[in-house]
C-alpha positions in Angstrom: 8.2 9.0 20.3 9.4 10.0 16.8 11.4 13.1 16.3 10.8 15.2 13.1 13.3 17.7 11.8 10.8 19.0 9.2 7.4 17.8 8.2 7.3 15.6 5.1 5.5 17.6 2.4 2.7 15.6 0.7 0.8 17.1 -2.3 -2.5 15.4 -3.3 -3.4 16.1 -6.9 -7.1 16.1 -7.9 -7.5 15.6 -11.6 -11.2 16.4 -12.3 -13.6 14.8 -12.0 -11.9 13.3 -9.0 -13.1 10.5 -6.8 -13.8 12.1 -3.4 -13.3 9.0 -1.4 -9.8 8.6 -2.7 -9.1 12.3 -2.1 -10.0 12.1 1.5 -7.9 9.1 2.4 -4.3 10.6 2.5 -5.4 13.3 4.9 -7.3 10.9 7.1 -4.5 8.3 7.3 -1.4 10.5 7.3 -2.8 13.0 9.8 -3.3 10.1 12.1 0.4 10.0 12.7 0.2 13.3 14.6 -2.8 12.1 16.5 -1.2 9.0 17.8 2.4 10.4 18.3 1.8 14.1 19.0 4.3 15.0 16.3 3.4 16.8 13.1 5.0 14.4 10.6 3.3 15.4 7.4 2.4 18.7 5.8 -0.4 17.9 3.4 -1.9 20.1 0.7 -4.6 19.3 -1.9 -4.2 20.9 -5.3 -5.8 20.9 -8.8 -4.0 21.4 -12.1 -5.2 25.0 -12.4 -5.9 25.8 -8.8 -9.7 26.1 -9.4 -12.5 24.2 -7.7 -12.6 20.7 -9.1 -15.8 18.8 -9.7 -16.0 15.3 -8.2 -17.7 12.1 -9.3 -20.2 12.6 -6.5 -21.6 15.9 -7.9 -20.0 18.5 -5.6 -16.8 20.5 -5.9 -13.5 20.5 -4.0 -11.7 23.7 -3.2 -8.0 23.2 -3.6 -5.1 24.9 -1.7 -3.0 25.4 -4.8 -2.1 24.3 -8.3 0.7 22.3 -10.0 3.3 24.7 -8.7 3.0 22.9 -5.3 4.5 19.8 -6.9 7.8 21.6 -7.1 8.3 21.3 -3.3 6.7 18.0 -2.7 8.4 15.0 -1.0 5.5 12.8 -1.9 2.9 13.3 -4.7 -0.4 11.4 -4.4 -2.8 11.3 -7.4 -6.3 10.5 -6.4 -8.7 8.5 -8.6 -10.0 10.3 -11.6 -12.7 9.7 -14.2 -11.3 12.3 -16.7 -12.8 11.3 -20.1 -9.5 11.7 -21.9 -7.8 9.2 -19.7 -10.2 6.4 -20.2 -11.2 7.1 -23.8 -7.8 7.8 -25.2 -5.2 7.4 -22.5 -4.4 11.1 -22.7 -3.6 13.6 -20.0 -3.4 17.4 -20.3 0.3 18.1 -21.3 1.0 20.6 -18.5 -0.2 18.1 -15.8 1.8 15.3 -17.4 5.0 17.4 -17.5 4.6 18.5 -13.9 4.3 14.9 -12.7 7.3 13.8 -14.7 9.3 16.6 -13.2 8.1 15.8 -9.7 9.1 12.2 -10.2 12.7 13.2 -10.4 12.6 14.3 -6.8 9.6 12.9 -5.0 7.9 9.7 -4.2 5.0 9.2 -6.5 1.7 7.5 -5.5 -1.6 6.9 -7.2 -4.9 5.7 -5.7 -7.4 3.6 -7.6 -7.8 5.0 -11.2 -5.1 7.6 -10.4 -2.9 5.0 -12.1 -4.4 6.1 -15.4 -3.0 9.6 -14.7 0.5 8.2 -14.0 0.4 5.9 -17.0 -0.7 8.8 -19.3 2.2 10.9 -17.9 4.6 8.1 -18.9 5.6 7.2 -15.3 4.5 3.6 -15.4 6.2 2.3 -18.5 7.9 -1.0 -17.9 6.9 -0.8 -14.2 4.7 -3.0 -12.1 1.5 -1.3 -11.2 -2.1 -2.0 -10.3 -5.6 -0.3 -10.6 -9.2 -1.0 -9.7 -10.2 -4.5 -10.8 -13.2 -3.1 -12.8 -10.8 -1.1 -15.1 -8.1 -3.7 -15.6 -9.1 -4.6 -19.2 -9.4 -0.9 -20.2 -6.1 -0.1 -18.6 -4.3 -2.8 -20.5 -5.8 -1.6 -23.7 -4.7 2.0 -23.1 -1.3 1.2 -21.6 0.1 -2.1 -22.8 3.6 -1.1 -21.8 2.7 -1.2 -18.1 3.2 -4.5 -16.3 -0.2 -4.5 -14.6 -0.8 -6.8 -11.6 -4.5 -7.1 -11.5 -4.6 -8.9 -8.2 -2.5 -6.7 -5.9 -4.0 -4.4 -3.3 -1.0 -2.1 -4.0 2.3 -2.2 -5.8 5.6 -0.5 -5.2 8.2 -0.3 -8.0 11.3 1.9 -7.6 9.7 4.8 -5.8 6.3 4.7 -7.7 3.4 3.2 -5.8 -0.1 2.4 -7.1 -3.2 1.0 -5.3 -6.2 -0.9 -6.4 -9.7 0.6 -5.9 -11.6 1.8 -3.0 -10.3 0.8 0.4 -7.0 -0.4 -1.1 -6.0 3.3 -0.9 -6.2 3.0 2.9 -3.8 0.0 2.7 -1.4 1.9 0.6 -1.4 5.0 2.8 -0.8 2.8 5.9 2.1 1.3 3.9 3.5 4.8 3.5 3.2 5.4 7.2 4.8 2.0 8.0 7.7 2.7 5.7 8.2 6.2 7.1 7.6 5.6 10.8 7.5 1.8 11.4 4.9 -0.8 12.1 4.1 0.3 15.6 3.0 3.8 14.5 1.1 2.4 11.4 -0.7 -0.1 13.6 -1.8 2.7 16.0 -3.0 4.8 13.0 -5.0 1.8 11.7 -6.6 1.2 15.1 -7.5 4.9 15.3 -9.3 4.6 11.9 -10.8 1.2 12.9 -9.3 -0.6 9.9 -6.9 -3.6 9.5 -3.3 -2.6 9.8 -2.5 -5.0 6.9 -5.1 -7.0 5.0 -4.6 -10.4 3.6 -4.1 -11.2 0.0 -5.1 -9.2 -3.1 -8.1 -7.6 -4.7 -9.0 -10.9 -6.4 -11.0 -11.7 -3.2 -13.3 -8.8 -4.0 -14.0 -9.5 -7.7 -17.7 -10.3 -7.8 -17.4 -13.5 -5.9 -17.4 -12.8 -2.1 -16.9 -15.7 0.2 -18.7 -15.9 3.5 -16.5 -15.8 6.6 -18.6 -18.3 8.4 -16.5 -20.3 10.8 -17.8 -23.6 9.4 -17.2 -22.8 5.7 -14.2 -20.5 5.7 -10.5 -20.9 6.4 -10.5 -18.2 9.2 -9.9 -20.8 12.0 -6.9 -22.2 10.2 -5.5 -18.7 9.6 -6.0 -17.9 13.3 -4.1 -21.1 14.1 -1.1 -20.1 12.0 -1.0 -16.6 13.4 -1.0 -17.9 17.0 1.9 -20.3 16.2 4.0 -18.6 13.7 7.2 -20.2 15.1 5.8 -23.7 14.6 5.6 -25.8 11.4 2.2 -26.2 9.7 1.1 -28.8 7.2 -1.7 -28.5 4.7 -3.3 -31.7 6.1 -3.4 -30.2 9.6 -4.7 -26.8 8.4 -7.4 -28.5 6.3 -8.5 -30.6 9.3 -8.7 -27.4 11.3 -11.2 -26.1 8.7 -13.0 -29.4 8.4 -12.1 -29.6 4.7 -10.2 -31.8 2.3 -6.7 -30.5 1.4 -7.9 -29.8 -2.1 -11.0 -27.9 -1.0 -9.1 -26.0 1.7 -6.4 -24.9 -0.7 -9.0 -23.6 -3.2 -11.1 -21.9 -0.5 -8.0 -20.3 1.1 -7.0 -18.7 -2.2 -10.5 -17.5 -2.8 -10.7 -15.8 0.6 -7.2 -14.3 0.7 -5.8 -14.1 -2.8 -2.8 -16.2 -1.7 -1.8 -19.8 -1.2 -1.6 -21.0 2.4 2.2 -21.1 2.2 2.3 -17.6 0.6 0.0 -16.2 3.3 2.0 -17.8 6.1 5.3 -16.5 4.8 3.8 -13.0 4.5 2.5 -13.2 8.1 5.9 -14.4 9.3 7.7 -11.6 7.5 5.4 -9.0 9.0 6.1 -10.4 12.5 9.9 -10.4 11.8 9.7 -6.8 10.8 7.8 -5.9 14.0 10.4 -7.7 16.2 13.3 -6.0 14.4 11.6 -2.6 15.0 10.4 -3.1 18.6 13.0 -5.3 20.2 16.8 -5.8 20.6 16.6 -9.5 19.9 19.4 -11.0 17.9 18.6 -11.7 14.3 18.7 -15.5 14.8 16.1 -15.2 17.7 13.9 -13.0 15.5 14.1 -15.6 12.8 13.1 -18.4 15.3 10.2 -16.5 16.8 8.9 -15.5 13.3 9.0 -19.1 12.1 11.9 -18.8 9.7 14.2 -21.0 11.7 17.6 -19.4 11.1 19.0 -15.9 10.6 20.3 -17.1 7.2 16.8 -18.1 6.1 15.3 -14.8 7.3 18.0 -12.9 5.4 17.1 -14.7 2.2 13.4 -14.0 2.7 13.9 -10.3 3.5 16.3 -9.9 0.6 13.8 -11.5 -1.8 10.7 -9.6 -0.5 12.1 -6.3 0.7 15.5 -6.0 -1.0 17.2 -5.5 2.4 18.7 -7.6 5.2 17.4 -7.8 8.8 20.3 -5.7 10.2 20.0 -3.1 7.5 16.2 -2.9 8.0 16.6 -2.4 11.7 19.2 0.4 11.2 17.0 2.0 8.5 13.9 1.9 10.8 15.7 3.7 13.6 16.9 6.3 11.2 13.4 6.9 9.9 12.1 7.0 13.5 14.4 10.0 14.2 13.4 12.0 11.1 10.8 11.9 8.3 12.6 11.0 5.1 13.0 13.8 2.6 13.4 13.1 -1.1 14.3 16.6 -2.0 17.6 17.0 -3.8 
């Protein structure tokens, strides 16, 4: 059971015309924490720049609960996808909205979903940062905001307190990532099950760019992936994995990247790191044993992997998780 001193205040900003699917996801995912734990972890409000009903890209309006003033007390600000003409045509955002976001960024965690990245970029919050957006808008984004280090393949990106997601369901991935960071993998996994979605999807959005690959057992790498997941603590060679998939090594490697967006080694290391995080959160196992069970061999190797990927050590991660489990993090200063 997590204990919450005060609910983490989340303000979802709808810049019209807003994408309604994106707008619904934070409430759906974050409210799931209360459903699965019985604790009210997030206080979520939806606002528009002027507090008026906002049109959506689906043809109906959204009645907000406030305006930009709500950003002043936010711990997290989430900007939903927007098709505002000024953003796409000129990379411009209404000055008052841009100023409010820049001010909020001094105190709060900042998040964008899908084309909400255009809003953050127009507000100047993504300069010299890594970010992502919907794959269909990558070229346009780069034209409008060349100063942003855009990762066109990622499902979501986190860079120094600013998080951006790719399009569509990648917003679910990012919101689950927020829950995972705030309350740990066990709670995030339960929220994912509640919503009948994957707790953490493989690879990047490259796998969804107009070239879907069938997940047929005889033509995909799914069997090989299942083999690796079942034996994370054991070594795996490309030759063995390719044989499991009934492919040559060359074909297997190409197909694996098409299906997951990652190389087999990159995917396996990510899966091992996820398992190590779970063991650090849910058990009292020594770091060396966590490393062995996760497939990293030694505690030294695990520390190197976690430092490179998460900028933290196993012991620090474990202590930080337990601190988060006692109270929702507040970014107010």
